N, C-alpha and C positions, 0 to 999 in steps of 0.2 A: 197259402191263398189269402189274398187281402180281404178284410172284412168290408162288406158293403153296408153303409148306414143309410138311413133316411132321416129326415128331420125329427121324426118321432122316436127313433132308436139311438140317435147320436148322443153319446154321453156328455158332450160339451154344449149341446143346444138346450134352450129353455122354451117350454111352451109359454105362450103369451100370458095366460092366467098366472102361471107360476112366477114368471118374471115380474108381472105387475104386483103380485103379493110381496115380492122381495123389495119393491120400491113403493110400498103402500103409503109411506109418509114422506115421499119425495116432495120437496118444496119448490122445485124448479117449474117455472111457467113460461120461460122464453129460452128456447134451445137453438143454438146456432152452430153451424159446422162450416169451417173454411178450409181451403187448401187445394189438394190435387185429386187424382183419381182414387187414391186410398181413402181420402175423406169423402169422396162422392159415393163410395161403395160400388165401384165399377167391377163387373165380373160376369162371366157367362153363366147361363142357367145350368144347374146340376139336377140330375134326375133324383126325385124324392125330396127336393127342397123347394121352398117358395122362391119366387123370382124377385127378391128384394136385397138391396145392399144393407150392410150392418147399420148404417146411420138411420135409414128409414125404419128399420126394425126397432131401433131404440126409441125413435120418436113415437112409433105406434104403441110401444109399451108404456111410455110416459103419458100418452093420451088416455090410457085406461085409468090412470091415477088422476091426471089433470086434464079433463076433456077439453078445456079451453087452451091447451098448450099452443103457443106460437112457435113455429119451426121455420128456420131459415137455413138453406144450404146453398152457398155460393161456389162450391168447389168446382174446379175446372181441370179436366185431364191435361197432364203435362205441366201444370203450374209449378214453378219453383217457389222458394220462400220469397224471393224478391218480387215475383209476379203476384203472389198472395198479398204482400205488403202494399204493392202499387194499386191493385185492382179490387181487392176484397175487404180490406179493413175499414174503409169508410162505411160501407153498408153494414158491416158487423157492428161498428160503434153506434150507428144510427138505430140499429135494431135493439141495442141495449140488452144483451142476453144475460141470464143468470146461470146458464150452463153453456159452456163453449168448448168445442173440439178444435184442436190445432193440428196441422200437418206435422210430419216428422222429417221433412226434407228429402224424401226419396229422390226426387228429380234433381236435387242439388248434386247428387253423386254422378250424374250422367255427363261428366266433363272428362277431357283427356287427363287432367291432373287437378282434382278438387283441392281448393284452398280451404282447409278446415277452419282456419282463423276467420276467414271471410264468412263461411257458413255459420259459424258460431255467432258472429256479429249480427248477421241477418236474422237468425233465429231468435237471438236475444231481443232485437228490436220488435219482432213479432210478439214475443212474450210480454214485453213492456206494454205494448198497446192492448194486448188481451187482458193483462192484469188490471189495467185501468178501468175495465168494465166491472170489476169486483165479482165477476162470474167464477164459478168453479170451473177450472180448466181440466181438459182431458186430452190424452194423446196416445198413440201406439208407438212401439218400436217395430222395426221391420223384421219380418220373419225370414228364416234362413232358406225357405223355399224360393224366395225372390232372388233370382240370379241373372246377371247380365254377362254372358260368357265372353264377350269381346274384351272385357276388362279382367286380366288375370289376377288382379289384386282385389276383386270385387268383395270377397268375404271380409278382408281387412277394412275396406271402405265402410261396409255396413256395420261392422263391430265398432268402428270409431264413431260413426254417426249415432248408433244406439247408445253408446256411453255418453255422448254429448246430450242426447235427449234426456236420459236419466238424470244427468247432472242439472240441466236447466229445470226439469220438472221438479226436482227436489228443492231448488232455490225458490221456485214460484208456487210451490204447493200444488202442483198439478197432479192429477191421477194418471198413472202410466199403466196401460194394459200391455204387458210385455209379451210380444208374439215371437221373439227371436227363436226360442227353443221350445215353443209350444208343441205338443205331440201332433197337432194337426198338420204340421209341416211335413210329416212323413207319409201322408196319404197320397197315393198315386193319382187320384182324381182331383187334387186340391186346386191346381192352377187352371186358368182359362186357356183357350187355344193360343193366346199370345205368349204363354209361359211366363207371364209377369203378374197378372192380377189374380187374386183368389176368386174362384168360382163361387156361386151362391152357397155352396156347402161351407166354404170357408167364411163367407160373409155371415152366415148364421152362427157359426162358432164365435166370431169376433163380437157379434151382438151379444151373445150370451156372456162372454167374458167382460164386456163393458157393463152389462147390467150387474154382474157380480161385483165388479169394482165399485160401482156407484152404491150398491147396497152396503158394501163394507164402509164407505164414507159415512152413510147414514147411521150405521151401527156405532161407529166411533163417536159420532156427535151426540148420541144419546147416553153414552157412558157417564 
């Protein structure tokens, strides 16, 4: 029988006060998120969990540490990397973030035959623009629960894209929260009704993992 969690009992979630304590010395004052529905934190409500996406949760935690935190989220459902470059980067640069989340190109895979050289070129252009802000960059890899059955090679597509994201993040010093093989992928109630987006239970887990990743960055800086 599957274990049913709530936000309070979920081992991967963090209470707001605990998360804020982990980021007590966070220097960031301008937090921006660009990209697609994954960046937007889109997902159905899960019983026992708050009705917030991962990004709003992280912003809320950061505001416990920096009450004056400025937060910009321009993410649009369905946006490809090219769409993000064309319609979101100007606002991002004008905002001048010191913490910036980038999409991982999920919608770039929704083609009959993805051109990964083109995808890499577009993602690299996005990373170049993002790096010019001098912000700390963050991103996710796609989880294995995200499946598009119409494409029989879907797993290979995601693995290739995830490897590309890890490589670019390494080159640009971005923080990667790796969701590909996270245990949350095995939960029966993880996905929303559309069978694509993580429900708010998954959003809460992603927020917790992002806080842990940012806390690790801060710990490394103080060594």
